[in-house]
N, C-alpha and C positions, 0 to 999 in steps of 0.2 A: 504494500500500500504506500502511496506517495504522501508526503507531508506537505500541507498547504503552507505557503510562505506567509508569515505574519507581517513581514516588512513591506510586502507589495512589490518585491523585486526577486529576480532569479539571476544567477550567473550562468551564461550559456555561450559557448563558442568564444570565450575570452572577453565577453562584454556583459554589462548589466542591462537586463531587460526590466522595464518598469510596468506596473499595472496600467497606468494611464496610456502608455504606448500600446499595450495589448488591447485596451478598451477602444482606442482610436481605430485600430486595425479591425476589430469586430464591428464597430459602428459603421465603418466604411464598407465592410462586406455587406452588412444589412441594407445599406442604401443602394449598393450595386444590385443586390437581388431584388429589392422592391422596385427597381427601375428596369428589371429584366435585361441587364447588361451582362449576358453570360460570357462573352469574350473577356470582359474585365474581370469577371469572377474567376475564370479559369487561370488568369495570370496570378491569382493569389495562392496557387498551388505550386509546389516543386514538382518537377518531372518524377514520375513513379509514385505519386501520392495516392491515397485512398479516400473514398467517400462512403460512409456507412450510416445506415439507420437500422438498428436492431428491432426485432418485433417487440410488441408491448409486454410480452412475458419475459423479456430479457432480464437477467440478474447479474450483478457485478461478478466478474470472474468468468462468466460464460463467453465463449467465442462465438461471435455472430456468424462466422464461417461454418460452424458445426451445428448451431442450434436454430438457425434460420434468421432471416433479416428481410426488411422491406427493400433495402438498398445495400448492396455489397459490391461496390464498383472499384476495380483496380484502375490504373491510369488509363488504359485503353477504353474501358467502359465509361469512365468519367468523361473523356473527350467525346465519345459517341453520344452520351447523354446530352451534353451541351450542344452538339451539332443537331441532334433531333429536336431539342426544345426550341432552337432558333428557326427550325424549318416549319413548313405547313403540315408536316407529317405527324406532328405532336397533336393529334386530334383532341386529346383530353385537355389540352391547354391552347386551343385555337378557337376563339380569342383567349388570351392568357388571363389567369386569375389576377385579381388585385390583392396585393399583400401589404402588410404593415408589420414590421418586426420590432420587438423590444428585447434588449439584451441587458442583463443585470447580474449582480453578485459574481463578478469576475474574480477568479482566484488563480494564482500561478503556483506551480510546483516544479521542483527539479525532476529531470528525467535522465538524460544522458549528457555527455560532454557537448553534443551538438544540437540537442533538442530539449524542449521543456513542455510540460502539460499545462493546459488551460481548462478550467472548469467554469461554466457560466450558466445562468438560467436564461430561458427564452420563452417568449410568447410570440407566435406568428398568427396574426389575424388574416383570414383569407375570405374574399368575396368572389363568388363564381356562380353563375346560373341562378341568381336570385337567392342563394344560400350564403350565410355568414357563419364561418367556423373559426374556432380558436384552437390552436395546437400549442400545448405547453410541454416543457421538459427542460433538459439541460444538455449543454454541449460538453463533450469530453474530447478536446482537440490535442494534437501533438503539433507544435509549431517549431520552425527553425528560423533563426535569423540569417539573412543573406545581405549582400551588398545592396540589393534593391528593396530591402525591407523584410518584414516577417512573411513567411510562407507556410501553408498547411503541408504537413507530411501525412497527417490523418485528420479528417474532418468527420466527427461522429456526432449525430443528433440522436439523443435518447428521449423518446416520448414518455411523458409522465402519465399518460392515459392507461386505464386498465385494459381498454380495447378501443378500436376505432368503430365508428358507427357503420352499419351495413351500407355498402356502396361507397364508403369513403375512399378517396383516391389520394395517393401521395404523388401526384403527377407534376408537382412543382418542387423546387429545392427548399427543403425544410431547414 
């Protein structure tokens, strides 16, 4: 189990990363996603990164690769997802949903010499086809500092829901 930093900083790759720096990164990502700028979103990942959304029965310590997941994208699938969402072939998102994201309770923790963990709470409001839904949960990300800023090595969204409503679709980026 990782330890949450009480100081709001972590040392990684020879530099100090602050919570405000990570918060700015997460807020910028939320804005990019709410504006459906998927090319911009993809630049927030390092090559080889993963994007995961475990199922709602996921428990800490379980591997989403072995127990099931809503999304389990390696780098190639992540790029294919972005390409599809930008095309007219994404029928479930044509026209696309309107979303509004809130990110809070950001915490940093040490991981390895070149990466660190970020935990944060989220609420994503989604309006589509006359329906309004709220998705709540927490992020469990692995970030790496680069010369171009922070990048995702792993972007994981864990839903806090006991289950999703019948017919619910995660056809957008959570």
